[in-house]
C-alpha positions as CSV (number, residue, x, y, z in Angstrom):
1,M,72.0,-19.1,-102.7
2,E,69.3,-22.1,-103.5
3,R,70.2,-24.1,-106.3
4,K,67.9,-24.4,-108.8
5,F,68.5,-27.3,-110.7
6,N,70.5,-30.2,-108.9
7,K,69.0,-29.9,-105.8
8,Q,71.9,-32.3,-104.3
9,P,73.9,-30.4,-102.0
10,K,77.6,-29.2,-102.1
11,L,80.0,-31.1,-100.2
12,H,83.2,-30.3,-99.1
13,V,84.7,-33.9,-99.9
14,K,84.6,-36.0,-102.8
15,S,86.0,-39.3,-103.9
16,G,89.8,-39.9,-103.5
17,D,90.3,-37.4,-101.4
18,T,92.7,-38.1,-98.2
19,V,90.4,-37.3,-95.2
20,E,91.0,-37.7,-91.4
21,V,88.2,-38.2,-89.2
22,I,87.2,-36.1,-86.3
23,A,84.7,-37.8,-84.3
24,G,83.7,-41.3,-83.3
25,N,85.5,-44.4,-82.7
26,N,87.9,-44.1,-85.1
27,K,88.7,-40.4,-84.1
28,G,92.5,-39.6,-85.6
29,K,92.4,-42.1,-88.5
30,R,93.6,-41.0,-92.0
31,G,92.1,-42.7,-95.4
32,K,91.2,-42.2,-98.7
33,I,87.5,-41.9,-99.6
34,V,85.8,-44.7,-101.7
35,E,82.4,-43.7,-102.1
36,V,80.3,-40.7,-101.4
37,L,76.9,-41.2,-100.3
38,V,75.6,-37.7,-101.5
39,K,71.6,-38.2,-100.5
40,K,72.5,-39.7,-96.9
41,S,75.6,-37.3,-96.6
42,R,77.9,-40.0,-95.4
43,V,80.9,-41.6,-96.6
44,K,82.9,-44.8,-97.0
45,I,86.7,-44.3,-96.3
46,E,89.6,-47.2,-97.4
47,G,90.1,-49.2,-94.1
48,I,88.0,-47.3,-91.6
49,G,84.8,-48.5,-89.8
50,M,85.2,-51.9,-91.1
51,I,81.7,-54.2,-91.0
52,K,80.7,-57.6,-91.0
53,K,78.4,-58.3,-93.7
54,H,76.5,-61.7,-94.0
55,I,76.0,-63.2,-97.7
56,K,73.5,-65.3,-97.8
57,P,74.3,-69.1,-99.5
58,S,73.5,-68.9,-103.3
59,A,74.1,-71.4,-106.4
60,Q,77.4,-69.4,-106.8
61,N,78.3,-69.2,-103.3
62,P,76.5,-72.5,-101.7
63,Q,78.6,-71.7,-98.3
64,G,77.4,-68.6,-97.6
65,E,79.8,-66.2,-96.1
66,I,81.0,-63.4,-93.9
67,R,82.6,-60.4,-95.4
68,E,84.2,-57.7,-94.2
69,E,83.9,-54.3,-95.7
70,E,83.7,-50.4,-95.0
71,G,81.2,-48.7,-93.3
72,S,80.1,-45.4,-93.6
73,I,80.6,-42.0,-91.6
74,H,78.5,-39.1,-91.3
75,I,80.2,-36.3,-93.7
76,S,80.2,-33.7,-90.5
77,N,82.6,-36.2,-88.7
78,V,85.7,-36.0,-91.5
79,L,88.0,-33.1,-92.4
80,V,90.2,-32.9,-95.7
81,V,93.9,-33.2,-95.3
82,D,95.6,-30.4,-96.8
83,P,98.2,-31.9,-99.8
84,S,100.8,-29.0,-99.0
85,T,100.7,-29.0,-94.7
86,G,99.6,-32.8,-94.0
87,K,97.6,-31.4,-91.8
88,A,93.5,-31.4,-91.5
89,T,91.5,-28.4,-92.6
90,R,88.3,-26.6,-93.0
91,T,87.8,-25.9,-96.9
92,G,86.0,-22.6,-99.0
93,R,85.5,-22.3,-102.6
94,K,87.0,-19.5,-104.4
95,V,87.7,-18.6,-108.0
96,N,91.2,-19.5,-109.7
97,E,93.1,-18.0,-112.1
98,A,91.4,-19.8,-115.1
99,G,87.9,-18.5,-114.0
100,K,86.6,-21.8,-112.2
101,L,85.0,-22.3,-108.8
102,Q,87.8,-24.3,-106.6
103,R,88.3,-25.9,-103.3
104,Y,91.2,-24.1,-101.0
105,S,92.0,-24.7,-98.0
106,K,91.1,-21.7,-95.1
107,A,94.3,-23.1,-93.1
108,S,97.1,-22.6,-95.3
109,G,94.9,-20.6,-98.0
110,K,96.2,-22.8,-101.3
111,F,94.1,-24.7,-103.3
112,I,93.3,-28.3,-103.3
């Protein structure tokens, strides 16, 4: 079903989730999501995919510097870690007792 007003896609992860990387150089590592880049379908994970960013000299920082920060990883390369089992799992959406749509673990069937 196509969304009428907000054309941004619904994603299976959000900021603050603990995720496991399932592909790429950082495969098997776990971390907390710092930022979700919705338009690019990418996420930044705490301590994973570190890149070096060169900062140009300025009045406040006359020396300049090389700063290390999190690079982004495509959203398809991460899975949410189920808090109840501690394993990476696929997620779905279903209505909870309060009548709200909520994410759930497809492996255990419990709400996340």
